[in-house]
C-alpha positions as CSV (number, residue, x, y, z in Angstrom):
1,X,162.6,88.8,101.7
2,X,160.6,87.2,99.0
3,X,160.3,84.1,101.4
4,X,158.9,86.2,104.2
5,X,156.3,88.0,102.3
6,X,155.3,84.7,100.7
7,X,154.8,83.0,104.3
8,X,153.1,86.3,105.7
9,X,150.5,86.4,102.7
10,X,150.0,82.6,102.7
11,X,149.4,82.9,106.5
12,X,146.7,85.6,105.9
13,X,145.2,83.7,103.2
14,X,144.8,80.7,105.4
15,X,143.5,82.6,108.5
16,X,140.7,84.1,106.2
17,X,139.7,80.5,105.1
18,X,139.6,79.0,108.5
19,X,137.0,81.6,109.9
20,X,133.4,80.8,109.3
21,X,131.3,83.7,108.4
22,X,127.7,84.2,109.8
23,X,126.2,85.8,106.5
24,X,122.6,86.8,106.1
25,X,121.1,88.7,103.4
26,X,120.1,92.1,104.3
27,X,116.4,93.0,103.8
28,X,115.5,95.4,101.3
29,X,115.7,99.2,102.7
30,X,113.1,101.9,102.2
31,X,113.7,105.6,102.2
32,X,113.1,107.6,105.0
33,X,109.9,109.6,104.7
34,X,109.7,113.3,105.7
35,X,106.2,114.0,106.5
36,X,104.8,117.8,106.0
37,X,103.5,119.9,108.7
38,X,99.6,119.5,109.0
39,X,98.0,122.5,107.6
40,X,94.3,122.6,106.1
41,X,92.1,124.2,103.6
42,X,88.4,124.1,102.8
43,X,86.9,122.3,100.0
44,X,83.9,124.3,99.1
45,X,83.8,123.8,95.1
46,X,80.5,121.6,94.8
47,X,77.0,122.2,95.8
48,X,76.4,119.3,98.2
49,X,79.2,119.2,101.0
50,X,82.4,120.8,102.2
51,X,85.2,119.9,104.4
52,X,88.8,120.5,105.3
53,X,91.8,118.8,103.5
54,X,95.5,119.0,103.8
55,X,97.5,121.8,101.8
56,X,99.8,119.3,100.6
57,X,97.2,117.4,98.8
58,X,95.6,118.4,95.5
59,X,91.8,118.0,95.0
60,X,90.5,117.9,91.2
61,X,87.6,116.5,89.4
62,X,87.7,112.8,88.4
63,X,87.5,113.1,84.5
64,X,87.7,109.6,83.6
65,X,85.0,108.6,81.2
66,X,81.8,107.2,82.8
67,X,82.5,109.0,86.0
68,X,79.6,111.1,87.6
69,X,79.5,114.7,88.1
70,X,80.9,115.9,91.4
71,X,83.3,113.0,91.7
72,X,86.8,114.0,92.9
73,X,90.2,112.7,93.7
74,X,92.2,114.0,96.5
75,X,95.9,113.3,95.6
76,X,98.8,113.0,98.0
77,X,101.6,113.4,95.3
78,X,104.5,112.8,97.7
79,X,103.0,109.6,98.7
80,X,101.6,108.4,95.4
81,X,98.2,108.0,97.0
82,X,94.8,109.0,96.0
83,X,91.6,109.1,97.8
84,X,88.6,108.5,95.2
85,X,85.6,110.6,96.5
86,X,82.3,109.8,94.6
87,X,78.8,111.5,95.4
88,X,75.1,110.3,94.9
89,X,72.0,111.8,95.5
90,X,69.5,109.7,97.3
91,X,66.5,109.3,95.4
92,X,64.6,106.8,97.5
93,X,65.0,104.7,100.5
94,X,65.8,101.6,98.1
95,X,68.7,103.7,96.4
96,X,69.9,104.5,100.0
97,X,70.1,100.9,101.0
98,X,71.7,99.8,97.6
99,X,74.5,102.5,98.1
100,X,75.3,101.3,101.6
101,X,75.3,97.7,100.5
102,X,77.6,98.4,97.8
103,X,80.1,100.3,100.1
104,X,80.1,97.3,102.3
105,X,80.7,95.1,99.4
106,X,83.5,97.0,97.9
107,X,85.1,97.0,101.3
108,X,84.8,93.4,102.0
109,X,86.0,92.5,98.3
110,X,89.3,92.9,100.1
111,X,88.8,89.9,102.3
112,X,90.8,87.5,100.0
113,X,94.2,89.3,100.9
114,X,93.1,91.3,104.2
115,X,94.0,90.0,107.6
116,X,91.3,92.1,109.2
117,X,88.4,94.5,108.4
118,X,87.3,96.8,111.4
119,X,84.0,98.8,110.9
120,X,83.6,101.9,112.8
121,X,80.5,104.1,113.1
122,X,80.5,107.8,112.1
123,X,77.9,109.9,113.9
124,X,78.3,113.7,113.8
125,X,74.6,114.3,114.9
126,X,75.1,118.1,115.3
127,X,75.9,118.3,111.6
128,X,73.5,115.5,110.4
129,X,76.6,113.4,109.3
130,X,76.5,109.5,109.6
131,X,78.3,106.7,108.0
132,X,80.8,103.8,108.4
133,X,84.6,103.8,108.4
134,X,86.5,100.5,107.2
135,X,89.8,100.1,108.4
136,X,91.5,97.2,106.0
137,X,94.6,95.6,107.5
138,X,96.8,93.4,105.3
139,X,98.2,93.2,101.7
140,X,95.2,94.9,100.0
141,X,94.9,97.5,97.3
142,X,92.9,99.8,99.6
143,X,93.4,100.2,103.3
144,X,90.8,102.8,104.1
145,X,87.3,103.3,103.0
146,X,84.2,105.2,104.2
147,X,80.9,106.6,103.3
148,X,79.1,109.6,104.7
149,X,75.4,110.3,104.3
150,X,72.4,112.4,105.7
151,X,70.3,109.2,105.4
152,X,67.6,111.1,103.2
153,X,69.2,113.1,100.3
154,X,73.0,112.8,100.1
155,X,75.5,109.9,100.0
156,X,79.4,110.4,99.6
157,X,81.9,107.5,99.4
158,X,85.8,107.6,99.5
159,X,88.3,105.1,99.2
160,X,92.2,105.3,99.6
161,X,94.6,103.8,97.1
162,X,98.2,103.9,96.5
163,X,99.6,103.7,93.1
164,X,102.3,101.2,94.2
165,X,102.3,97.3,94.7
166,X,100.7,96.9,98.3
167,X,103.4,96.4,100.9
168,X,101.7,97.1,104.1
169,X,105.1,97.2,106.2
170,X,106.6,99.9,104.0
171,X,103.4,102.0,103.5
172,X,102.0,101.8,107.0
173,X,103.6,105.0,108.3
174,X,102.1,106.8,105.2
175,X,98.6,105.3,105.7
176,X,98.7,106.2,109.6
177,X,99.6,109.8,108.5
178,X,96.9,110.1,105.9
179,X,94.2,108.6,108.2
180,X,94.9,111.7,110.4
181,X,93.9,113.9,107.5
182,X,91.0,111.6,106.6
183,X,89.8,111.8,110.3
184,X,89.8,115.7,110.0
185,X,88.1,115.5,106.7
186,X,85.2,113.5,108.5
187,X,85.1,115.9,111.6
188,X,84.8,119.0,109.4
189,X,82.4,117.4,106.7
190,X,79.3,119.6,106.3
191,X,76.3,119.0,103.9
192,X,75.1,122.1,102.2
193,X,71.3,122.9,102.4
194,X,69.7,122.4,98.9
């Protein structure tokens, strides 16, 4: 009986060694994301503009030292993302041109790691809202930036950042989800009369 078990286990051992295994390391997996339903509310807490933003996001004043009044953050806590919103009054044509150029420079600062930057014009003529939308592809810190203006008094700029190491393949579904909220924000954006 001992002889039988010894032969049997030897046979199993040799059989396991004779087969070659095709082993490949498994890629790192990511958690499945559960996206909330799209529901919106109106942001109307400053004297310059209003817009709709999602109910699952939190709007608050940016309180860092050196920030201007009426700078806000729109936080998406479940995605560890934040849309930084800054506002500037336009005092002259020179100031307007500087603000537009600063937005372009800040967007194109990502060209080192970007695989592409698409610019899109924003024109809501009925509401006097104009601007440029920058969609930045690749392994960059910010994938979405834009500015809105009425071209003579008001200027608002926004940039989306994630509080994570940029990994476009893992955050792309979240970027696509938040871009729909940003589109809604732009379409519902209204300047307030002074």
